[in-house]
C-alpha positions in Angstrom: -112.7 -58.6 -76.8 -115.5 -58.4 -79.4 -116.8 -55.0 -80.3 -120.4 -53.7 -80.5 -121.6 -50.3 -81.6 -125.0 -49.1 -80.5 -126.5 -46.1 -82.3 -128.6 -44.2 -79.8 -131.1 -41.4 -80.6 -132.5 -40.5 -77.1 -130.4 -41.2 -74.1 -132.9 -43.3 -72.2 -133.6 -45.7 -75.1 -130.3 -47.6 -74.7 -129.4 -51.3 -74.8 -131.0 -51.7 -71.4 -130.8 -55.3 -70.1 -128.9 -56.3 -73.2 -125.8 -54.3 -72.3 -124.7 -56.4 -69.3 -125.6 -59.5 -71.3 -123.3 -58.5 -74.1 -120.6 -57.7 -71.6 -120.9 -61.2 -70.3 -120.5 -62.5 -73.9 -117.2 -60.6 -74.3 -118.5 -57.5 -76.1 -117.2 -54.1 -75.4 -120.1 -51.7 -76.1 -119.6 -48.2 -77.6 -122.5 -45.8 -78.1 -122.8 -43.4 -80.9 -125.4 -40.6 -80.5 -127.1 -40.0 -83.7 -127.4 -36.2 -84.5 -124.3 -35.6 -82.4 -121.7 -38.0 -83.5 -120.6 -38.0 -87.2 -121.9 -41.3 -88.5 -120.1 -40.7 -91.8 -116.8 -41.4 -89.9 -117.9 -44.8 -88.7 -116.4 -48.0 -90.3 -119.6 -50.0 -90.6 -117.7 -53.2 -91.4 -115.4 -53.5 -88.5 -117.6 -54.0 -85.4 -118.6 -57.5 -84.5 -122.1 -56.3 -83.8 -124.1 -53.1 -84.7 -127.3 -52.3 -83.0 -129.6 -49.4 -84.2 -131.9 -48.4 -81.3 -135.3 -46.7 -81.2 -136.4 -43.1 -81.3 -139.6 -41.0 -81.3 -139.1 -40.0 -84.9 -140.0 -41.6 -88.2 -137.6 -43.6 -90.5 -138.5 -41.2 -93.4 -138.0 -37.9 -91.5 -134.8 -37.1 -93.4 -135.8 -33.6 -94.2 -136.5 -32.7 -90.6 -133.6 -34.8 -89.2 -130.9 -34.8 -91.8 -128.6 -37.1 -89.8 -131.0 -39.9 -90.8 -129.5 -39.8 -94.3 -126.1 -40.6 -92.9 -127.6 -43.3 -90.6 -129.3 -45.0 -93.5 -126.1 -45.0 -95.4 -124.3 -46.6 -92.5 -127.1 -49.3 -92.3 -126.7 -50.0 -96.0 -122.9 -50.3 -95.6 -123.4 -52.8 -92.7 -125.9 -54.8 -94.8 -123.4 -55.0 -97.6 -120.8 -56.7 -95.4 -123.4 -59.2 -94.0 -122.2 -59.0 -90.4 -124.6 -59.0 -87.4 -127.0 -56.1 -87.5 -129.8 -55.7 -85.0 -132.5 -53.1 -85.3 -135.0 -52.2 -82.6 -138.1 -50.0 -83.3 -136.7 -47.1 -85.4 -133.7 -49.3 -86.1 -135.8 -52.1 -87.6 -137.6 -49.5 -89.7 -134.4 -48.1 -91.0 -133.1 -51.6 -91.9 -136.4 -52.4 -93.6 -136.2 -49.1 -95.6 -132.6 -49.8 -96.6 -133.7 -53.2 -97.9 -136.5 -51.7 -100.0 -139.4 -52.1 -97.5 -142.0 -49.5 -96.6 -142.5 -47.6 -93.3 -145.9 -45.9 -92.8 -148.2 -44.7 -90.1 -150.6 -47.3 -88.5 -153.2 -44.8 -87.7 -153.1 -45.9 -84.0 -150.5 -46.0 -81.3 -149.4 -49.4 -80.0 -148.0 -48.7 -76.6 -147.8 -51.1 -73.7 -146.9 -54.7 -72.9 -148.6 -57.4 -75.0 -147.6 -60.8 -76.4 -146.6 -61.4 -80.1 -148.1 -63.9 -82.4 -145.2 -65.8 -84.0 -145.3 -67.0 -87.6 -144.2 -70.6 -88.4 -140.8 -69.1 -89.3 -140.8 -67.2 -86.1 -141.4 -70.4 -84.1 -138.3 -71.8 -85.7 -136.2 -68.7 -85.0 -134.6 -67.3 -81.8 -137.9 -65.5 -81.1 -139.5 -68.9 -80.3 -138.6 -68.4 -76.6 -140.8 -65.3 -76.6 -143.9 -67.4 -77.0 -146.6 -66.0 -74.6 -144.1 -63.5 -73.1 -145.4 -59.9 -73.3 -143.0 -57.5 -74.9 -143.1 -53.7 -74.8 -144.7 -52.0 -77.8 -144.1 -48.3 -78.3 -144.7 -47.0 -81.8 -147.2 -45.4 -84.2 -145.5 -46.4 -87.5 -145.2 -49.9 -89.0 -142.8 -51.5 -91.3 -143.3 -54.0 -94.1 -141.2 -57.1 -94.3 -138.6 -56.1 -96.8 -137.8 -58.0 -100.1 -135.8 -61.1 -99.2 -136.8 -60.9 -95.6 -138.8 -63.4 -93.5 -141.6 -62.2 -91.3 -141.3 -63.6 -87.8 -144.0 -62.1 -85.7 -147.1 -59.8 -85.7 -149.8 -58.4 -83.5 -153.5 -57.6 -84.2 -152.7 -54.0 -85.1 -149.3 -54.4 -86.6 -148.8 -56.9 -89.4 -145.0 -57.1 -89.2 -143.4 -57.0 -85.7 -140.1 -58.8 -86.5 -138.2 -59.9 -89.6 -134.9 -61.7 -90.4 -132.9 -61.0 -93.6 -130.5 -63.9 -93.7 -128.8 -65.1 -90.5 -127.0 -61.8 -89.7 -129.9 -59.3 -89.8 -132.7 -59.1 -87.2 -135.3 -56.3 -87.1 -137.6 -56.0 -84.1 -140.4 -53.4 -84.1 -141.0 -54.0 -80.4 -138.7 -53.5 -77.4 -137.3 -56.5 -75.5 -134.3 -54.5 -74.2 -136.1 -52.2 -71.8 -134.8 -52.4 -68.2 -137.8 -52.6 -65.8 -135.8 -50.7 -63.2 -135.5 -47.7 -65.5 -139.0 -47.6 -67.0 -139.6 -44.2 -65.3 -137.1 -42.7 -67.8 -139.4 -43.8 -70.6 -142.5 -42.5 -68.9 -140.9 -39.1 -68.4 -139.2 -39.0 -71.9 -142.4 -39.9 -73.7 -144.8 -38.0 -71.3 -146.3 -35.9 -74.2 -146.9 -38.9 -76.4 -148.6 -40.8 -73.6 -150.8 -37.9 -72.9 -151.8 -37.4 -76.6 -152.6 -41.1 -76.8 -154.6 -41.0 -73.6 -152.5 -43.7 -72.0 -152.0 -43.5 -68.2 -148.4 -43.9 -67.2 -149.6 -45.7 -64.1 -150.8 -48.6 -66.4 -147.4 -48.9 -68.1 -145.8 -48.9 -64.7 -148.1 -51.6 -63.5 -147.5 -53.7 -66.5 -143.7 -53.3 -66.1 -143.8 -54.5 -62.6 -145.9 -57.5 -63.5 -144.1 -58.8 -66.7 -140.9 -56.8 -67.0 -138.7 -59.3 -65.1 -139.8 -62.2 -67.3 -139.1 -60.2 -70.4 -135.6 -59.3 -69.2 -134.8 -63.0 -68.6 -136.1 -63.9 -72.1 -134.4 -61.0 -74.0 -130.9 -62.3 -73.4 -132.0 -65.8 -74.6 -133.3 -64.3 -77.8 -130.3 -62.3 -78.6 -127.9 -65.0 -77.4 -129.5 -67.6 -79.7 -129.5 -65.1 -82.6 -125.8 -64.4 -82.2 -125.0 -68.1 -81.9 -126.9 -68.8 -85.1 -124.7 -66.4 -86.9 -121.5 -67.4 -85.2 -122.0 -71.0 -86.1 -122.7 -70.2 -89.7 -126.2 -71.8 -89.5 -128.7 -71.5 -92.3 -131.0 -68.5 -92.2 -134.3 -69.3 -90.4 
């Protein structure tokens, strides 16, 4: 069985619909809870896949959340061995930071389901199947495409929504993993943020019911094609 480690920051932001998909692909998934588990003890090279998930904190909040220093070190170690590394939201920001990119506030919150605009490189990448499929956005910071990376997607308010760094590294600012059946956990967990941003949870719930199932079906295709690209030693897109 192949091994996958998922670094989780808040319990409800897990692998979502990607977890059963990875199980079908022969991966045994093990969660590590950042801030609880000692990330310094992790062998970053050995898992077949490492996924760094999202969180309601910033990628540069080391002083407030010291565990981020150890998490960033683990990301750098994983990048060094050039094995599959997927970052989602905060995870993508940490990868970008480890590669020399910037993470900074956008000045607005981007929360809710909306489609991406794919770059020409994005249209030639595993993200191509997301064309016109709304994804879940939930962030107030944005990353810059890091040196050596390739920008794959953007939105009107966020210039870099996804990047690749060689065939083995994929950073997604957005969420394609969210399980529509569990969106209520997100609405509860982020209740204060929604209120501060004047976003009605009922609207997110309505959007989830409308487009969530289509995103769930597409999410597995994206990650499946990405893993196949690496497994087959294809050229970086």
